[in-house]
C-alpha positions as CSV (number, residue, x, y, z in Angstrom):
1,M,83.6,-38.2,-139.7
2,L,81.9,-41.2,-140.5
3,V,78.3,-39.6,-139.6
4,R,79.0,-36.8,-142.3
5,I,80.0,-39.9,-144.8
6,L,76.8,-41.5,-144.0
7,L,74.9,-38.5,-144.0
8,I,76.3,-37.3,-147.4
9,I,75.3,-40.7,-149.0
10,A,71.7,-40.6,-147.7
11,L,71.4,-37.4,-149.2
12,C,72.8,-38.8,-152.4
13,F,70.5,-41.6,-152.3
14,I,67.4,-39.3,-151.5
15,Y,68.4,-37.0,-154.4
16,T,68.9,-39.8,-156.7
17,Q,65.2,-41.5,-155.7
18,E,63.7,-38.4,-156.3
19,G,65.2,-37.7,-160.0
20,L,64.0,-41.3,-160.2
21,A,60.6,-40.5,-159.4
22,Q,60.4,-37.0,-161.2
23,S,61.7,-38.7,-164.6
24,K,58.7,-41.6,-164.6
25,N,56.3,-38.9,-166.0
26,K,58.3,-38.5,-169.1
27,S,59.2,-40.7,-171.8
28,S,61.6,-40.3,-174.9
29,S,62.5,-41.9,-178.1
30,D,63.7,-41.0,-181.5
31,Q,60.5,-40.0,-183.1
32,V,58.7,-38.6,-179.9
33,D,59.1,-37.0,-176.2
34,I,56.1,-37.7,-174.0
35,E,55.5,-35.9,-170.8
36,V,52.6,-35.9,-168.1
37,L,51.9,-32.2,-167.1
38,V,49.6,-32.1,-163.9
39,G,47.9,-28.6,-163.8
40,E,45.9,-29.1,-160.3
41,Y,43.8,-31.8,-158.3
42,T,41.1,-30.0,-156.3
43,K,38.3,-31.8,-154.7
44,E,36.2,-32.2,-158.0
45,K,38.7,-33.2,-160.7
46,L,42.5,-33.5,-161.8
47,V,43.3,-31.6,-164.4
48,L,46.3,-33.1,-166.6
49,G,47.7,-32.8,-170.0
50,I,49.8,-35.4,-171.8
51,S,52.2,-33.8,-174.1
52,Y,53.8,-35.2,-177.3
53,K,57.1,-33.2,-178.8
54,L,57.4,-35.1,-182.6
55,K,60.7,-34.9,-184.2
56,P,61.0,-33.3,-187.2
57,G,58.9,-35.2,-190.2
58,W,57.5,-37.5,-187.9
59,K,53.3,-37.6,-187.4
60,M,50.7,-39.2,-185.1
61,N,46.8,-39.3,-185.4
62,W,43.6,-38.3,-184.8
63,K,40.9,-40.6,-183.4
64,N,40.2,-41.3,-186.7
65,P,43.4,-42.1,-188.5
66,G,42.4,-42.3,-191.7
67,D,44.3,-44.8,-194.1
68,A,47.4,-45.1,-192.2
69,G,48.6,-44.9,-188.3
70,F,46.6,-45.4,-185.1
71,P,45.7,-43.1,-182.5
72,P,46.7,-42.9,-179.1
73,Q,45.0,-45.2,-176.4
74,I,45.7,-45.6,-172.8
75,D,45.3,-47.9,-170.7
76,W,44.6,-46.7,-167.0
77,T,44.3,-50.4,-165.4
78,R,47.1,-49.6,-162.8
79,S,46.0,-46.1,-161.8
80,K,44.6,-45.6,-158.2
81,N,41.5,-43.8,-157.1
82,I,40.7,-42.6,-160.8
83,G,36.8,-42.7,-161.5
84,D,35.7,-40.9,-164.5
85,V,38.2,-40.1,-167.4
86,R,37.6,-37.6,-170.2
87,V,40.5,-37.1,-172.6
88,L,40.0,-34.2,-175.2
89,W,40.9,-34.3,-178.8
90,P,42.5,-31.0,-180.7
91,F,41.7,-30.5,-183.8
92,P,43.8,-32.2,-186.5
93,K,45.2,-31.4,-190.0
94,R,44.3,-33.4,-193.3
95,S,47.4,-35.2,-194.8
96,I,47.2,-37.0,-198.3
97,S,49.9,-38.7,-200.2
98,N,50.0,-39.7,-203.7
99,F,51.7,-42.8,-205.3
100,S,50.5,-42.1,-209.2
101,D,46.5,-43.2,-209.0
102,L,46.8,-44.4,-205.4
103,S,46.1,-41.5,-202.9
104,L,46.4,-42.3,-199.2
105,E,44.7,-39.4,-196.6
106,S,45.3,-39.4,-192.9
107,Y,44.4,-37.0,-190.0
108,I,47.6,-36.2,-188.1
109,Y,49.2,-34.2,-185.8
110,Q,52.8,-32.8,-186.4
111,D,55.4,-30.9,-184.2
112,E,53.5,-30.6,-180.8
113,V,50.3,-31.6,-179.4
114,L,48.9,-31.6,-175.9
115,F,45.8,-33.4,-174.9
116,P,44.0,-32.1,-171.7
117,I,42.4,-34.8,-169.6
118,Y,39.7,-34.3,-166.6
119,I,40.2,-37.1,-164.1
120,T,37.1,-37.4,-161.3
121,P,39.0,-39.1,-158.4
122,E,36.9,-42.0,-156.7
123,L,37.8,-40.2,-153.3
124,S,38.7,-36.8,-153.5
125,S,40.6,-36.4,-149.9
126,K,42.9,-39.3,-151.1
127,E,46.2,-39.1,-153.5
128,I,45.4,-40.2,-157.3
129,D,48.4,-42.7,-158.2
130,L,48.8,-42.3,-162.1
131,D,50.2,-45.4,-163.7
132,F,49.4,-46.1,-167.6
133,D,50.5,-47.0,-170.7
134,I,50.0,-45.4,-174.0
135,N,50.0,-47.0,-177.2
136,F,49.9,-45.1,-180.7
137,G,51.5,-45.0,-183.9
138,V,53.9,-42.6,-185.3
139,C,54.4,-42.0,-188.9
140,K,57.2,-40.6,-191.6
141,E,58.2,-42.8,-194.5
142,L,57.2,-45.7,-192.5
143,C,54.6,-46.3,-189.4
144,I,55.9,-47.6,-186.5
145,P,54.6,-48.0,-183.1
146,I,55.5,-46.4,-179.7
147,D,54.8,-47.5,-176.2
148,A,55.2,-45.9,-173.6
149,S,54.8,-46.5,-169.7
150,L,54.2,-43.3,-167.3
151,K,53.7,-43.0,-163.6
152,Q,52.8,-39.8,-161.4
153,L,51.8,-39.3,-158.0
154,V,49.2,-36.5,-157.1
155,Q,48.6,-35.1,-153.8
156,T,45.3,-33.6,-153.2
157,G,45.7,-29.7,-153.6
158,Y,48.3,-29.9,-155.9
159,T,48.8,-27.0,-158.2
160,D,51.6,-26.5,-161.0
161,K,50.8,-22.9,-162.3
162,T,53.0,-23.7,-165.2
163,S,51.7,-27.0,-166.2
164,Y,48.3,-25.2,-165.8
165,E,49.3,-22.5,-167.7
166,K,50.3,-24.6,-170.7
167,I,47.1,-27.0,-170.2
168,N,44.9,-24.0,-170.7
169,N,46.7,-22.6,-173.8
170,S,45.9,-25.9,-175.4
171,Y,42.1,-25.5,-174.9
172,K,42.3,-23.3,-178.3
173,Y,42.8,-26.3,-180.4
174,I,40.0,-28.2,-178.4
175,P,36.8,-28.2,-180.4
176,K,33.9,-26.1,-178.9
177,E,30.2,-26.5,-178.6
178,N,28.6,-26.5,-182.0
179,G,27.4,-22.9,-182.4
180,S,30.2,-21.1,-180.3
181,N,32.7,-18.8,-182.1
182,G,30.4,-17.8,-184.7
183,L,30.7,-21.3,-186.4
184,S,27.5,-24.0,-186.8
185,I,26.9,-27.3,-188.7
186,N,23.3,-26.9,-189.3
187,N,22.0,-29.8,-190.9
188,F,23.3,-33.4,-192.7
189,F,21.9,-36.2,-194.4
190,V,22.5,-38.8,-197.4
191,K,21.3,-38.9,-200.6
192,K,21.8,-41.4,-203.3
193,I,22.5,-41.9,-207.1
194,E,22.7,-45.1,-208.7
195,D,24.9,-47.4,-206.3
196,K,26.9,-44.7,-204.5
197,Q,25.6,-42.8,-201.6
198,F,26.9,-39.4,-200.6
199,L,26.4,-37.6,-197.4
200,H,25.7,-33.8,-197.2
201,V,26.8,-31.6,-194.4
202,L,25.5,-27.8,-194.3
203,T,27.5,-25.4,-192.1
204,E,27.7,-21.6,-191.5
205,T,29.9,-19.0,-190.3
206,K,28.5,-15.8,-188.7
207,N,31.9,-13.8,-187.9
208,N,34.4,-14.7,-190.4
209,A,34.3,-16.0,-194.1
210,F,35.4,-19.7,-194.6
211,K,39.2,-19.5,-195.4
212,N,41.5,-22.2,-194.1
213,Y,38.4,-24.5,-193.4
214,D,37.9,-28.2,-193.2
215,L,35.4,-30.6,-191.8
216,F,36.5,-33.9,-190.4
217,I,34.2,-37.0,-189.5
218,E,34.3,-39.7,-187.2
219,G,32.2,-42.8,-188.5
220,G,33.3,-45.5,-186.3
221,D,34.2,-48.7,-187.8
222,K,31.3,-48.6,-190.4
223,F,32.2,-45.8,-192.3
224,A,35.2,-43.6,-193.6
225,F,34.7,-40.0,-195.2
226,Y,37.6,-38.7,-197.7
227,S,38.1,-35.5,-198.9
228,P,34.7,-33.6,-199.5
229,E,33.5,-31.6,-202.4
230,V,33.0,-28.0,-201.2
231,A,30.5,-25.7,-202.3
232,L,30.6,-22.3,-200.8
233,S,28.0,-19.4,-201.0
234,D,28.7,-16.0,-202.6
235,N,30.1,-14.4,-199.5
236,N,31.7,-17.4,-198.3
237,T,29.6,-17.7,-195.4
238,K,27.9,-20.9,-196.1
239,A,29.6,-24.1,-197.1
240,E,28.0,-27.4,-197.9
241,F,30.7,-30.4,-197.7
242,V,29.8,-33.4,-199.8
243,Y,31.4,-36.7,-199.4
244,E,31.0,-40.0,-201.1
245,I,30.5,-42.5,-198.5
246,T,33.2,-45.6,-198.2
247,F,31.5,-48.7,-196.2
248,L,34.0,-50.5,-194.1
249,T,31.2,-53.4,-193.4
250,K,28.7,-55.1,-195.2
251,D,25.9,-53.0,-193.3
252,N,24.8,-50.1,-195.1
253,N,22.0,-49.0,-192.6
254,F,22.3,-45.5,-191.3
255,D,19.5,-45.7,-188.8
256,K,20.5,-44.2,-185.4
257,V,24.6,-44.4,-186.6
258,A,26.5,-41.6,-184.3
259,L,28.9,-39.4,-185.8
260,E,31.1,-36.5,-184.9
261,F,31.6,-33.6,-186.9
262,V,34.4,-31.0,-186.2
263,L,34.2,-28.2,-188.2
264,V,37.6,-26.0,-188.4
265,N,37.7,-21.9,-190.1
266,R,40.8,-20.0,-189.6
267,G,42.1,-21.6,-186.4
268,Q,38.5,-22.3,-184.7
269,S,36.7,-25.5,-184.2
270,V,33.3,-26.4,-183.0
271,V,31.8,-30.1,-182.7
272,L,28.8,-31.9,-183.0
273,N,27.8,-35.3,-181.9
274,E,24.7,-36.7,-183.8
275,K,22.9,-39.9,-184.8
276,F,20.8,-40.1,-188.2
277,H,17.4,-40.6,-188.1
278,K,16.2,-41.0,-191.9
279,T,17.6,-41.0,-195.6
280,T,16.6,-40.1,-199.0
281,D,17.3,-41.4,-202.5
282,S,17.5,-38.5,-204.4
283,Y,21.0,-36.7,-205.4
284,F,21.1,-33.2,-206.5
285,L,25.0,-33.2,-207.8
286,E,26.8,-34.7,-211.1
287,T,28.2,-37.9,-210.6
288,K,32.3,-37.9,-211.2
289,P,33.4,-40.3,-213.8
290,A,34.8,-43.8,-212.3
291,N,38.4,-43.9,-212.2
292,N,40.1,-46.6,-214.7
293,V,40.2,-49.4,-212.1
294,N,42.2,-51.8,-214.4
295,A,44.9,-49.1,-215.2
296,A,45.3,-48.5,-211.8
297,L,45.7,-52.4,-210.8
298,S,48.0,-53.0,-213.6
299,L,50.4,-49.9,-212.4
300,M,49.8,-51.6,-208.9
301,L,51.0,-55.0,-210.4
302,L,54.2,-53.3,-211.8
303,F,55.1,-51.6,-208.9
304,A,54.9,-55.1,-207.0
305,F,57.1,-56.4,-209.3
306,I,60.0,-53.7,-209.4
307,G,59.7,-54.1,-205.3
308,G,59.8,-57.3,-205.6
309,L,63.2,-57.1,-207.7
310,I,64.6,-54.4,-205.1
311,L,63.6,-56.8,-202.2
312,N,66.7,-59.3,-203.4
313,I,69.0,-57.0,-202.6
314,M,67.9,-55.9,-199.1
315,P,69.8,-56.7,-196.2
316,C,67.1,-59.0,-194.7
317,V,66.9,-61.3,-197.5
318,L,70.9,-61.9,-197.9
319,P,70.9,-64.5,-195.5
320,V,68.4,-66.6,-197.2
321,L,69.9,-66.0,-200.7
322,S,73.3,-67.4,-199.6
323,I,71.2,-70.7,-198.6
324,K,69.2,-70.8,-202.0
325,L,72.4,-70.1,-203.6
326,L,74.0,-73.4,-202.0
327,N,70.8,-75.6,-203.3
328,V,71.5,-74.4,-206.5
329,I,75.0,-75.5,-206.4
330,K,73.8,-78.9,-205.4
331,Y,71.4,-79.3,-207.8
332,S,73.4,-77.7,-210.7
333,G,74.6,-81.0,-212.0
334,K,70.5,-82.6,-212.0
335,G,69.4,-80.4,-215.1
336,K,67.6,-77.3,-215.4
337,G,64.1,-79.0,-214.8
338,N,64.9,-79.8,-211.4
339,I,66.8,-76.2,-210.7
340,S,63.3,-74.5,-211.8
341,I,61.1,-76.8,-209.8
342,N,62.8,-76.0,-206.6
343,F,62.4,-72.2,-207.6
344,A,58.9,-72.8,-208.0
345,A,58.9,-74.4,-204.5
346,S,60.4,-71.3,-203.2
347,S,58.0,-69.0,-204.8
348,V,55.3,-71.1,-203.5
349,G,56.5,-71.0,-200.0
350,I,57.0,-67.3,-200.3
351,V,53.5,-66.7,-201.5
352,F,51.5,-69.2,-198.7
353,S,53.6,-67.6,-196.2
354,F,52.3,-63.8,-197.2
355,L,48.6,-65.5,-197.3
356,V,49.1,-66.8,-194.0
357,L,50.8,-63.4,-192.3
358,G,48.5,-61.4,-194.0
359,S,45.5,-63.3,-192.9
360,I,46.8,-63.3,-189.4
361,I,47.1,-59.3,-189.3
362,V,43.6,-59.1,-190.7
363,F,42.4,-61.1,-188.2
364,L,44.0,-59.5,-185.0
365,K,43.1,-56.3,-186.5
366,N,39.6,-57.3,-186.8
367,T,39.8,-58.1,-182.7
368,G,40.7,-55.1,-182.2
369,A,44.4,-55.0,-182.0
370,N,46.9,-52.7,-183.0
371,I,49.1,-54.1,-185.2
372,G,50.9,-53.8,-189.0
373,W,52.8,-55.1,-191.3
374,G,56.4,-56.6,-189.9
375,F,55.8,-55.2,-186.4
376,H,56.9,-58.8,-184.8
377,F,60.1,-57.7,-185.5
378,Q,59.3,-54.8,-182.5
379,E,59.3,-57.9,-180.3
380,P,62.5,-59.1,-178.3
381,V,61.3,-62.4,-177.9
382,F,61.0,-63.1,-181.7
383,L,64.5,-61.2,-182.4
384,I,65.9,-63.8,-180.1
385,F,64.1,-66.8,-181.7
386,L,65.7,-65.7,-184.9
387,V,68.8,-65.0,-183.8
388,V,68.8,-68.6,-182.2
389,I,67.2,-70.2,-185.5
390,L,70.1,-68.6,-187.9
391,T,72.9,-69.7,-185.7
392,L,71.9,-73.0,-185.7
393,F,71.7,-72.9,-189.8
394,A,74.9,-71.5,-189.6
395,A,76.5,-74.1,-187.4
396,N,75.0,-76.8,-189.2
397,L,76.1,-75.6,-192.7
398,W,79.5,-74.8,-191.2
399,G,79.9,-78.6,-190.1
400,L,80.0,-78.0,-186.7
401,F,76.9,-80.4,-185.8
402,N,74.7,-82.9,-187.6
403,I,71.3,-83.8,-186.7
404,H,70.8,-87.7,-186.9
405,I,67.3,-88.8,-187.9
406,P,65.9,-92.3,-187.0
407,E,66.4,-95.0,-189.0
408,S,62.7,-95.5,-189.9
409,L,62.5,-91.9,-190.8
410,G,65.5,-92.1,-192.9
411,V,63.9,-95.4,-194.6
412,V,60.7,-93.6,-195.6
413,L,62.7,-90.1,-196.9
414,S,64.8,-92.6,-199.3
415,R,61.5,-93.5,-201.0
416,T,60.3,-90.0,-201.4
417,H,63.9,-88.5,-202.0
418,H,62.7,-87.0,-205.3
419,L,60.4,-84.8,-203.0
420,E,63.3,-83.9,-200.6
421,G,64.4,-80.9,-202.6
422,I,60.9,-79.6,-203.0
423,Y,60.3,-79.6,-199.2
424,G,63.3,-77.9,-198.4
425,S,62.8,-74.9,-201.3
426,F,59.3,-74.4,-199.7
427,L,60.5,-74.0,-196.5
428,T,63.3,-71.7,-197.6
429,G,60.8,-69.3,-199.1
430,V,58.9,-69.7,-195.7
431,L,62.2,-68.5,-193.9
432,A,63.0,-65.7,-196.5
433,T,59.5,-64.4,-196.0
434,I,59.6,-64.0,-192.0
435,L,62.8,-62.5,-192.5
436,A,62.0,-60.1,-195.3
437,T,58.8,-58.7,-193.6
438,P,60.5,-55.4,-192.1
439,C,62.1,-54.9,-195.7
440,T,58.8,-55.2,-197.3
441,A,56.9,-52.4,-195.4
442,P,58.3,-49.6,-198.8
443,F,56.6,-51.8,-200.8
């Protein structure tokens, strides 16, 4: 009887361990479900796919994300017996969100997308131990980061027909070699008028006239190419795409710059990777009238002011407002001028903190980090730190403990007591900024 019980326990343990091993190739969140699909592992290569099933309303980004979000990045460092890794990117959709005179353009995937991946093993006779991290952003009203760790052990000769068929079906969304499917990118060049430069791309279709078409360009860190003007031939078999070039750095030299073009027509696509060799200075299309920059700036400032008013009733700021209200009561008998000075000090603290946080984010993004506004609230260590600080503040206000400063420091502060309230108000503004950052994202 005892032997049977031990055998049952052992079988349950084995079954549980197998289930845990199988679950490591999946990751789920409220925004997206991720799964590793292994098609086959031959002597030459491992064919696998990473499937992303996005929940309704959520989007993720192409390799060139556009104005918002950041694309999937995979860290294979912990994986074993992998050599060359080639990730195939399906063609995206263009998404434009309009906010009065401001437009945000992104290149996205929705619903479900599968990325085929080819991996060449270092030793084809050995198993491949996949152990990797995926980092990317998903966007709805806001953009948030997604981090997933996935594992899969693949033996030599492994085949999964169902997964292989899913991966094979996804190839129809992968751009083919330029000239395939009757689609071709024939030429491109830069022309200049006044202080603007424009990229012209000449394309052609031989099988089906242009319909439901688009052209996406990956310009690296130097250039951005937003929605183009398109001129079609009479029979809709030739299209000229014209982009106003947005320079992301001070270097506007095109020579030897590599670009990736993805032309899409009726659900089919081709890709061309090419470099500039020379530029021209003429331009034959009419220049669009410049936008009213002053009007757009005034409107943005108005929305920023309204957002600031709304921010005062957001839950992120309420804990700090109670502290500020106690300060107002404390100084209520010292005149309006004193109260105004302390409010001004709080404002200076808020502006100073935003400048510091903004500078840190700009610096980190320029070093290649995938980080955005308010992302520090995704870090458990930072949240624990804030909980401790606010708990100490609350305990001090309730009189549970007092902090006694050294006598020498007390003498110095007594000589500068008129500045104590200003310093406190400044620090209140700093604390309000730190707490409020997750609520500032909509504004």
